[in-house]
C-alpha positions in Angstrom: 11.1 75.3 -21.4 8.0 75.2 -19.2 6.1 77.5 -21.4 6.8 75.4 -24.5 5.9 72.3 -22.7 2.6 73.8 -21.4 1.7 74.9 -25.0 2.4 71.3 -26.3 0.3 69.8 -23.5 -2.6 72.1 -24.5 -2.1 71.2 -28.2 -2.0 67.5 -27.6 -5.0 67.7 -25.3 -7.0 69.5 -28.0 -6.0 66.8 -30.5 -7.2 64.1 -28.2 -10.4 66.0 -27.6 -10.9 66.4 -31.4 -10.3 62.7 -32.0 -12.8 61.8 -29.3 -15.4 64.1 -30.8 -14.7 62.8 -34.3 -15.3 59.2 -33.2 -18.2 60.2 -31.0 -19.9 61.5 -34.1 -19.0 58.3 -36.0 -20.5 56.2 -33.2 -23.6 58.4 -33.1 -24.0 57.9 -36.9 -23.5 54.1 -36.5 -26.5 53.9 -34.2 -28.7 54.5 -37.3 -28.9 51.5 -39.5 -29.5 53.6 -42.6 -26.7 56.0 -42.1 -24.1 54.1 -44.1 -23.6 56.9 -46.7 -23.3 59.5 -44.0 -20.8 57.3 -42.1 -18.7 56.9 -45.2 -18.7 60.6 -45.9 -17.7 61.2 -42.3 -14.5 59.3 -42.9 -14.0 60.8 -46.3 -15.2 57.8 -48.5 -17.4 58.4 -51.4 -19.0 55.0 -51.0 -21.0 54.4 -47.8 -19.8 52.2 -45.0 -21.9 49.3 -44.0 -23.1 50.2 -40.5 -23.3 46.7 -39.3 -19.8 46.0 -40.4 -18.6 49.2 -38.7 -20.2 48.2 -35.4 -18.2 44.9 -35.5 -15.0 46.9 -35.2 -11.9 44.7 -35.4 -14.1 41.7 -36.2 -15.5 43.3 -39.3 -15.1 41.5 -42.6 -14.3 44.9 -44.2 -10.6 45.8 -44.4 -11.6 49.4 -44.6 -13.5 49.3 -41.3 -10.8 47.4 -39.5 -8.3 50.0 -40.8 -10.4 52.8 -39.4 -10.6 51.2 -36.0 -6.9 50.5 -36.0 -6.0 54.1 -36.9 -8.3 55.4 -34.2 -6.7 53.1 -31.6 -3.2 54.0 -32.9 -4.0 57.8 -32.7 -5.4 57.5 -29.2 -2.4 55.5 -28.0 0.2 57.8 -29.5 -1.5 61.0 -28.3 -2.1 59.6 -24.8 1.5 58.5 -24.6 2.7 61.9 -25.8 0.5 63.7 -23.3 1.9 61.4 -20.5 5.5 62.2 -21.5 4.8 66.0 -21.7 3.3 65.9 -18.2 6.3 63.9 -17.0 8.7 66.5 -18.4 6.7 69.3 -16.8 7.3 67.7 -13.4 11.0 67.4 -14.2 11.2 71.0 -15.3 9.3 72.3 -12.2 11.4 70.2 -9.8 14.6 71.5 -11.4 15.7 68.1 -12.5 16.0 69.4 -16.0 17.9 72.6 -16.6 16.4 75.2 -19.0 18.0 75.5 -22.4 20.9 78.0 -22.5 20.1 81.5 -23.7 22.0 81.6 -27.0 21.6 85.4 -27.4 22.0 87.3 -30.5 24.5 86.1 -33.2 25.8 89.7 -33.5 27.2 89.4 -29.9 29.3 86.3 -30.8 32.9 86.3 -31.8 33.8 85.1 -35.3 35.7 82.1 -33.8 32.5 81.0 -31.9 30.6 80.4 -35.1 30.3 76.7 -36.1 31.1 77.4 -39.8 
C-alpha cells in the first residue's frame, strides 16, 4: 500500500542518512594522524586502525580496512537501490498501475470451506 511504501521510504532514507553520518565521523577522525585508536573504536575494534592505511581505502595493505570500505560501499549501494525501487513502486501505486492488496477482512467472517487448512 502507499502508506507502507512511504514508511519504508522514510526508514531507508534514515538508514542512508545514518550510514553517511557514521562514515562522516570516521572520515573526520581520519583527518587526525594520531586518532588511530579512536578510529578503531568507532568501528568496534579494540585495536586501533592505522589512519594512513584507512585513508588509502581499497588500496590499503590492511585487509580490515579494505573490508570496512567494501562494506560501506555495499551498504550504500544496497540502500540506494532499495530507495530507488521503493520510489518506483510509489509511482506505480499512485498511477494505479499496481492494484492495492485485497482486504482480507476478519477470519470470523469466512466460511469454513474458504480456509486453506
